[in-house]
C-alpha positions as CSV (number, residue, x, y, z in Angstrom):
1,X,14.0,20.4,-7.6
2,X,14.7,22.4,-10.8
3,X,14.8,21.4,-14.3
4,X,19.1,21.9,-13.5
5,X,19.2,20.3,-10.5
6,X,17.1,17.1,-12.4
7,X,19.9,17.4,-15.0
8,X,22.8,16.8,-13.2
9,X,21.4,14.0,-11.5
10,X,23.3,11.6,-12.3
11,X,23.1,7.4,-12.6
12,X,24.4,5.7,-9.5
13,X,27.2,3.8,-11.8
14,X,28.2,7.1,-13.4
15,X,29.2,8.6,-10.1
16,X,30.4,5.8,-8.3
17,X,32.7,6.0,-11.3
18,X,33.6,9.1,-10.6
19,X,34.0,9.3,-6.7
20,X,36.6,5.9,-7.2
21,X,38.0,7.9,-10.1
22,X,39.0,10.9,-7.8
23,X,40.3,8.5,-5.1
24,X,42.5,7.4,-8.0
25,X,43.7,10.8,-8.5
26,X,44.0,12.1,-5.4
27,X,45.8,8.9,-3.9
28,X,48.4,8.8,-6.4
29,X,48.3,13.2,-6.0
30,X,48.9,12.8,-2.0
31,X,48.6,9.1,-1.0
32,X,46.3,7.3,0.6
33,X,47.0,8.1,4.2
34,X,46.4,11.9,3.2
35,X,42.9,11.7,1.4
36,X,39.7,11.8,3.0
37,X,36.3,11.8,1.9
38,X,36.1,15.3,2.0
39,X,38.7,15.5,-0.3
40,X,37.1,13.1,-2.8
41,X,33.4,14.9,-2.2
42,X,35.4,18.4,-3.1
43,X,36.7,16.3,-6.6
44,X,33.8,15.1,-7.5
45,X,31.7,18.4,-6.2
46,X,29.4,16.5,-4.3
47,X,28.8,16.3,-0.6
48,X,30.5,14.6,1.8
49,X,27.2,12.4,2.7
50,X,27.0,11.8,-1.1
51,X,30.5,9.7,-0.9
52,X,29.5,8.0,2.4
53,X,26.6,6.7,0.8
54,X,28.4,5.2,-2.4
55,X,31.1,3.6,-0.5
56,X,30.4,3.1,3.3
57,X,34.0,3.8,4.8
58,X,37.6,4.6,3.6
59,X,38.6,0.5,3.4
60,X,35.7,0.1,0.5
61,X,36.8,3.1,-1.2
62,X,40.2,1.7,-1.2
63,X,39.4,-1.9,-2.4
64,X,37.2,0.0,-4.9
65,X,40.2,1.7,-6.0
66,X,42.6,-1.3,-5.7
67,X,39.8,-3.5,-7.8
68,X,40.2,-0.8,-10.6
69,X,43.8,-0.7,-10.8
70,X,43.7,-4.4,-11.0
71,X,41.4,-4.1,-13.7
72,X,43.3,-1.9,-15.3
73,X,45.9,-4.2,-15.5
74,X,43.9,-7.1,-16.5
75,X,42.5,-5.3,-19.2
76,X,46.1,-4.5,-20.4
77,X,47.2,-7.9,-20.2
78,X,44.5,-8.9,-22.9
79,X,45.2,-6.2,-24.9
80,X,48.9,-7.3,-24.9
81,X,47.2,-11.1,-25.6
82,X,45.2,-9.9,-28.5
83,X,48.0,-7.9,-29.9
84,X,50.6,-10.9,-30.1
85,X,52.2,-12.6,-33.0
86,X,51.7,-16.0,-33.0
87,X,55.5,-17.6,-33.0
88,X,57.0,-14.0,-32.4
89,X,58.4,-15.3,-28.7
90,X,60.9,-12.7,-28.1
91,X,58.3,-9.7,-29.1
92,X,55.5,-11.1,-26.9
93,X,58.6,-11.2,-24.3
94,X,59.6,-7.9,-24.3
95,X,56.0,-6.2,-24.6
96,X,54.9,-8.2,-21.4
97,X,58.0,-6.5,-20.1
98,X,57.0,-2.9,-20.7
99,X,53.3,-3.8,-19.6
100,X,54.8,-5.0,-16.2
101,X,56.4,-1.7,-16.0
102,X,53.5,0.4,-16.8
103,X,51.6,-1.4,-14.0
104,X,53.8,-2.1,-10.8
105,X,54.0,0.6,-8.0
106,X,56.7,2.6,-7.8
107,X,57.9,6.0,-6.8
108,X,57.7,7.6,-10.6
109,X,54.0,8.7,-12.2
110,X,52.1,6.4,-14.5
111,X,49.3,4.5,-14.8
112,X,50.6,2.6,-11.3
113,X,49.2,2.9,-8.4
114,X,51.6,5.3,-5.8
115,X,50.7,3.3,-2.4
116,X,52.2,5.0,1.0
117,X,50.7,2.0,3.1
118,X,52.9,-1.3,2.7
119,X,50.0,-3.1,3.6
120,X,47.9,-1.5,1.1
121,X,50.7,-2.7,-1.9
122,X,51.1,-6.3,-0.8
123,X,47.1,-6.6,-1.5
124,X,47.5,-4.4,-4.2
125,X,50.3,-7.2,-5.6
126,X,48.7,-10.0,-4.3
127,X,45.4,-9.4,-6.2
128,X,47.0,-8.3,-9.6
129,X,49.7,-11.7,-9.7
130,X,46.0,-13.8,-9.1
131,X,44.1,-11.7,-11.8
132,X,46.9,-11.8,-14.0
133,X,47.9,-15.2,-14.0
134,X,44.1,-16.6,-14.2
135,X,44.3,-14.3,-17.9
136,X,47.6,-15.7,-19.1
137,X,45.9,-19.7,-17.8
138,X,43.0,-18.7,-20.5
139,X,44.7,-17.2,-23.4
140,X,48.4,-16.8,-23.7
141,X,49.3,-20.6,-21.9
142,X,46.9,-22.6,-24.3
143,X,47.9,-20.8,-26.9
144,X,51.2,-21.4,-26.9
145,X,51.0,-25.2,-26.0
146,X,48.9,-25.4,-29.1
147,X,52.1,-24.4,-31.0
148,X,55.0,-25.7,-28.5
149,X,55.7,-28.2,-25.9
150,X,55.7,-26.3,-22.4
151,X,59.2,-27.1,-20.5
152,X,58.2,-26.7,-16.7
153,X,56.7,-28.2,-14.2
154,X,53.4,-27.2,-12.2
155,X,53.1,-24.0,-14.8
156,X,50.4,-21.8,-12.4
157,X,52.9,-21.9,-9.8
158,X,55.9,-21.0,-11.9
159,X,54.2,-18.1,-13.6
160,X,52.9,-17.3,-9.9
161,X,56.5,-16.9,-8.7
162,X,57.4,-15.5,-12.0
163,X,54.9,-12.7,-12.0
164,X,55.8,-11.8,-8.1
165,X,59.5,-12.2,-8.4
166,X,59.6,-9.2,-11.6
167,X,57.2,-7.2,-9.4
168,X,59.4,-7.3,-6.7
169,X,62.3,-6.5,-8.6
170,X,61.0,-3.5,-10.6
171,X,59.7,-2.2,-7.5
172,X,63.1,-2.2,-5.6
173,X,65.2,-1.8,-8.7
174,X,63.7,0.0,-11.3
175,X,66.5,0.5,-13.2
176,X,66.8,-2.8,-13.9
177,X,67.1,-3.4,-17.7
178,X,64.8,-4.7,-19.6
179,X,67.3,-6.9,-21.4
180,X,67.6,-8.7,-18.1
181,X,64.0,-8.7,-17.5
182,X,63.6,-10.7,-21.0
183,X,66.3,-12.8,-19.6
184,X,64.7,-13.8,-16.7
185,X,61.1,-14.3,-18.4
186,X,62.6,-16.9,-20.8
187,X,65.0,-19.2,-18.7
188,X,62.1,-19.2,-15.8
189,X,59.7,-20.3,-18.4
190,X,62.2,-22.5,-20.9
191,X,60.8,-20.6,-23.8
192,X,61.5,-21.8,-27.0
193,X,63.9,-20.1,-29.7
194,X,61.9,-17.9,-32.0
195,X,63.4,-18.9,-35.8
196,X,61.3,-19.5,-38.7
197,X,60.1,-22.7,-37.8
198,X,58.7,-21.8,-34.8
199,X,56.7,-18.7,-36.5
């Protein structure tokens, strides 16, 4: 092995990340069904056998890509939660709607995966909703409850239904105005009005 070859050897975690990133890019460009291991290998600049070595089969690669999308979605939600101003409920809801728009799969380019397989799309949405609500239960919901009375019963279930509903609406009617989405969130969660006293 030459010194050049030794320098090009990458740590397994780095190589796996490159493979997943390449697959994400290819899925966005040409769809999941049209992407092969050879396409991924060519994009990374490795052999197809090395891609097989790292992920085993296309199903596992798709799972890793979907997991990476969910991880990005949750990381964005955590940034949203950290940036919220206590008491600014309206601002938080507006920013949450913008966050959903960035991550919901539609035919438009963006951070969201464009999945050309209905079953994969459902798997992504289901996993994303569970991860988002898990995060909300440990961040935003307790912070809100510390300042306001939660006016809804079955809090987790309500958030699951609301999040699924918003995602479905954004996927089927992406032109829906943000003001409509904000109103739906406020009404469903029976959020306290933003007033100087609430801040």
